[in-house]
N, C-alpha and C positions, 0 to 999 in steps of 0.2 A: 215309684216309677210306674208309669201307665203302660209300659210295653213289657210283655212277658214272652220271651222266645219259645218256640215250639220245638219238640223233638231234640235234635243234637245241635241246635243253633245257640249262639251266644251273642250278647250285645257288648261291644267293646268301645271304649272311649280312648282315642289316640292321646298319647302324651304330647305335651307341647315341646317343639323342637327349640334348641337354643338359638337366640337371636344374634349372639356374638360368639366368635371362635375363642379358643383359649388365648390366642395372641392378641385379642382385642379388636379384631376386624368385624365390622357389622355386616351381616349377611342380608342382602335385599330379598324381598318376597319372591321375585322372579327366579332367583337362584336356589331356593329351598326345595328340597324333596319332601314328599309325604313321609312322616315318621312310620317306622315299621314295628313300633312297640306301643302297648297300651294297657289299660286296666279293664278287667272284666267287670261289667256293671250288672248284668243279669244272665242267667243260664236257663236253658230249657230242661225238661225232666229226663232227657236221654233218648237214645234211639232204640227202636224195637227191632230185635234180631229176627232171624228166620224162624226161630222156635216160638216167637210171640212173647219173649221175655224182654222187658225194658232194661237196657244197660245204662247205668249212670255215667255221667261225663267225668273226665279226669280233672277238669278245671272247675273252679268254684268262684263265686263272687269275691272280688278284691284281689285276685291273682294278677300279677304283672306278666304279660305274655309278649312273645315275638310272633309276627305273622308275615305272610307274603305281601310284597308291595301293592299288588293289585287284588288282594283277597277281600271278599265281602262286598256288601252293597251299602253305600252311604245313605243314611236316613237322618232326618231332623226330628227331634222330640223336644217340645217346649223351648225352642230356640237353640238347643245344643246339637252338635253334630256327633253321630255315632256310626259305627260299622256293625252290620248284622252279618255274621258269618257262621259257617259250620265249624264244629270242633276240629275236623280234619284239616282246615286251613291254618290252624295254629301250629307253629313250628316248635315252640318251646315255652316253658314256664320259667320266668326269671325269679330266682330265689335271692333274697337279701342277705 
């Protein structure tokens, strides 16, 4: 990956939303909402606290996470769409 987040930022790839409901109804593109879960692709080294000590992030590459609907900034890298956001914008880690 050519993008390395700085400080407490993470790079997230949204998971694909289902095209068809459980009942078999096809959802048109105009009715879809942006997914609020994704996979961590890259993490920064952590935030520097007031004492000058770098605090590591709670998330790591490969974690599945939930985030706010309008969290982060959308970026494109090598034709793929990602979200760059701060760790504080992540609401939860999804455990399998």
